[in-house]
N, C-alpha and C positions, 0 to 999 in steps of 0.2 A: 662460477655458477651464481646467477642472481636470483633473488627471491621473486616469486610471482607478484604481479601488481595486485593491490587490494581490490576487492569488489565492494566499493563504498555504496552503501544504501541505507535503508532504514526500515524498521518494523512498524506496521500500521495495525492496530487492533480496533475492530468495529463491533459494536453491540447493536444489532437490529432492534427496532421497537417491538415490544410484545404484541403479538397478534398480527404482525406484518404478513400479508398473504404471500404465498409462494410466487405468484405472478409479479407482485411488486418487488420482491427480493430479486427475482430474475432481471427485472428492469433495472434495478439499482446496480446489479453486477455488470450488466451490459454498459450502462452509463459510466461506471467506474473504469471499466476496461477501455472504453473510448476516450475518456479523459486522460488516462495514462498513456495511451497510444499517441495522442496529439503531442504530449511532452517527450515522447521517445523513451518512456519508462515501461518496465514489465514488472509483473507481480506474481510471485508464487504463493498460492493459498495454502493455509493450514487451518483446519477446523478444530475447535475446542468447544464442544457443546453448541450452544447457540451463538457463541462469539466467533467472529471471523478474524483470522490473523493473516497478514500478507507481508512477505519480504519484498520490498520494492527497490529496484535498481535500474540503472540506465541501460539501454540496449547497446549503446556505442561507447560510452565513457563512464565516468563515475557520477552517481547521483549527487546533486548539489544542495546547498542550503536553500537556494531558490526553488528547486524541485520540492523539497520538504515543505517549505512555506506555502507553495501553491497547492499541494495536497491537503495540508491542514485547512487552508482557506476553503477549498472546494468541499471538503467533508463537513465543515462547520455550517454549510447551507443546507445540508441534507436532513429533512424532517423524518426520514425513515429510520434514522439512527437515534438510539437513546444516548449513546456515548461513543466517542472515538478518541484514540490516542495515537499520535504520530511520534515515534521515538527519535532519538538523536541519530545522526549519521555515524556509521561505524562499518568496519569490514565484516561483510556477511559471511565470508569464508576464511576465518582466521587460521584454519588448519591446512589451507591449500599450500 
């Protein structure tokens, strides 16, 4: 019996700017989803107060350092965010 393949991905924490309108936040979410889709990535969202947390992984394979760097670069251009953190690549389902 072999061990399941790891689900390599990374955690992204986003802090929207104070006072960001619901419409602008919805637009940001749509643009974020479109960006991920182009790269073949998917994100599961978890909310913690005003902060947004996403588990990001690849649809077809393992997320890569190139994916991680592209996400960090894209997020760094977003003026709607006060802060963003892109975590290291790791197995998102270590208990599988």
